[in-house]
N, C-alpha and C positions, 0 to 999 in steps of 0.2 A: 397866601394862599395860591396856590397853582391852580390852573385852569380846570384841570382833572376833579381837582377837589370840589372846587365851585359847581361843578356839575353834577356832582354826586350830591353835594348839599342843596342844590334846587330838587332834585328828585326827591330827598329825604322829605322838604319841605311838602311836595306835592303828594307823595306817599301819605302823608300823617294828616293828609285834607281828604284820603280817601282814594286818591287816585291809583288805581289797581295798576294802570298799566304803566307807571312812574315806577310803580313798585318792583313790577316784573324788569325793567329797562335797570334798575338797581342792581337788579340780582345777575340779571346778565351781564352786567360790567364785572362781577365780581366772581363769575363760573370758573374761570383758570385759577383764581386762587384758589378755589374752592377744589378743583380738580388737584393742584400740587398739593395741597393741606392731604386728599385721600388718599394722593398714591405713595406720599411719606409710610402709609401704615398699611396699605393694601399692595401688598406685592408677592412675589413668589406663587408660592403654595396656596397664598391666602386670595390671591387674585384670580388664579384659576376657576373658583368660586363664585368669587364676587368682583361685582362690578363697579367701579369707584362711581360712574354716574348715576347708581340707584342709592347712591348715599347722596351725592349732590342734589338729585330729585328729593328724597327726604328732607334734605335742609331747608331747600325751598319752601316745600310745605310747612315746615316749622317754622318758617319768616311768615308765610302768608297768614297763617293760624295766630301769629302772637306778636305782630308788628304792631298792636295796639299799646303793647308792655314796654317797649322799645323808647325811653325819655331822652337820647341825643337828639344833636341838631348838624354834629362836625360828622365830616368823613371818618376820621380816627374812630370815633364812638362808634360808629355802624360798624366797620373791621371787625373790633375788638368784640361787639356784641355779637355779631354773623361769626366771627370764630369760635367762640363759647358755645354757640348751638351746634356748629361742624363737628368742632371736637368730641361734644357730647354725642351725637349722631353718629360717628366713626366707631367711638368705643361701644357704644349700644350694639353695632351691626357685629364688629370684631365677636364681642361676648357672646352673643348671640351663638354667631356660626363658629365661635370654640365649643362651646355646650353641645350644639347638635353635634360636633365632629368627635366628643367625647362619649356622645351615647352610641356611636357607632363602633361596633365588635372590632378592634383590633385596630381602630385609628386615633388613639388617644396620644392628643400633642400638648405639648405646654403653649401657652401665647406667645413665649417668644420663638418657638419653633414655627407657629404659622407666621409669625412677622419675617419668618429669615434673621432672627437676631436680634432685630430693632429694637428689643428693650419695650422698655414702660413708655405709655404718653407722657409726655411733657407735664409736670404740674403749673398748673396757672401760677401759687404760690411760690415759684422758685425766683421769678423777678418782679422787679416793680410794674404796677400798673403802667405808670408812663411808658416803661421800655415796651410792654407788651403790645400797646396802642402803636409806638413808632414802628417797632419791628413788623407788627400786621399790616401796617400803613405800605411800610414799604413793601413788603412780601405782594400785598397785593399790586402794587405797582408793577414790579417784575413780572408777578403772573400775565398781567394782562400784556405786557411783551412778550411774554414768552407763548402767549396763544396766536403772535402774528407768524413764527417761527413755522416751518415743516416740520411735521409731525417728527421724522427722525433725528433733525437737531435739536427741536425741544426734548426729546428723550433723553438725547447724548448730554444737552446743558443739564437737566434735570437730573442726571445719574451722578453726573462729576460735581455738579457745584452746590448741589441740595442733599444729595445723598452722600456726597463722598466717597464713591465708587473706584475703586482703582482701575487703571485702564483693563486689566484682566476680568475683570467683573463687569465690565461695561462691555466687552465683547462677547462675554460669554451671554450676558444679559439681553444682546441687541443682534445678536446671530451675526455679526458681522467681524472680518477681520480687522486687525489691531488698523493696518495702515487708512481702511473703510472709516473705522470709527474715529482716529485721531481728524479725520477729513470734515465727517459731521461736525463735531463739536469746535473744531475752527472758524467753519464756516457759521455755526449757531451765534460762536462769540462776535464775530464779524459783525454780523446782522445787528446783533442789541447792541453793540457799540455806536452803529449808525441810527439806531432808534433813539439813542440815548444822546447821541450827538444833534440829532435832530430837534430833540425837547419832544420829542413822541411820548 
């Protein structure tokens, strides 16, 4: 177990004993991961009306209100539980927003349109539980590293490597020249490699 997992598991232990500050620290450690998950579904036209921070806040409230139901002890178990709650909150917010938009005259759009063609949310049953936990744990660690990057570098890395956007899509989204976008992506990846090399 690495030091990061050990720290998380100590926070889980304390939170289970009723330490609300430990639970707050636990959620703060995963805020970057929650943001990355939310941004995968809330972008484009939808992002103009919804703020990923609102969904993150809702998930934090859900965790505070339901932490006694969490039965795990390991960092990976917490990430999997947190991911399930967050995915449900994201789905609820997008669904509610879609219904409100459909009620507005002349504003009918499909969920795919609102999500910029992102398609359905991933179904939990499509992979094994162990695969989901492993991917979730890796994603949480990556999100922590991404949080350390400057905003523009983080956005470039997220768009290219998490969303799979083309360079043309990235330049349009970021409202930057091609050369500036490439520079941001390059510096972002160099910084991530430094973090990984330092074992941070």
